[in-house]
C-alpha positions in Angstrom: -70.5 13.3 23.4 -72.1 10.0 22.3 -69.8 9.7 19.3 -66.8 10.2 21.6 -67.9 7.4 23.9 -68.5 5.1 21.0 -65.0 5.9 19.8 -63.5 5.1 23.2 -65.4 1.8 23.4 -64.2 0.8 19.9 -60.7 1.8 20.6 -60.6 -0.3 23.8 -62.1 -3.2 21.9 -59.4 -3.0 19.2 -56.7 -2.8 21.9 -58.1 -5.9 23.6 -58.2 -7.8 20.2 -54.6 -6.8 19.4 -53.4 -8.0 22.8 -55.2 -11.3 22.4 -53.7 -11.8 18.9 -50.3 -11.0 20.2 -50.7 -13.5 23.1 -51.7 -16.2 20.7 -48.8 -15.5 18.3 -46.4 -15.6 21.3 -47.8 -19.0 22.4 -47.5 -20.4 18.9 -43.9 -19.2 18.6 -43.0 -20.6 22.0 -44.5 -23.9 21.1 -42.6 -24.0 17.8 -39.4 -23.1 19.6 -39.9 -25.9 22.1 -40.5 -28.3 19.3 -37.3 -27.2 17.5 -35.3 -27.4 20.7 -36.5 -31.0 21.2 -35.3 -32.1 17.8 -31.8 -32.6 19.0 -33.0 -34.9 21.8 -32.0 -38.5 20.9 -34.2 -40.0 23.5 -37.5 -38.6 22.4 -40.7 -40.6 21.6 -41.3 -41.6 18.1 -45.1 -41.6 18.3 -47.7 -40.2 20.6 -49.6 -43.5 20.4 -47.7 -46.1 22.5 -49.3 -49.0 20.6 -48.0 -47.7 17.3 -44.7 -49.4 16.2 -42.3 -47.8 13.8 -40.1 -49.9 11.4 -36.4 -49.5 12.1 -34.4 -48.0 9.3 
């Protein structure tokens, strides 16, 4: 009976880890998709630092 309970605990832990990894992967893919969608935007910021100037081409 003890081995069965350990198996159940281990199984639940693996399911939790898989769910967490899936959630992180989905967040990364969503962030990447949002970045790609913003590439076509002609009015976007050049730099995150407002004091940083970029030379015109």
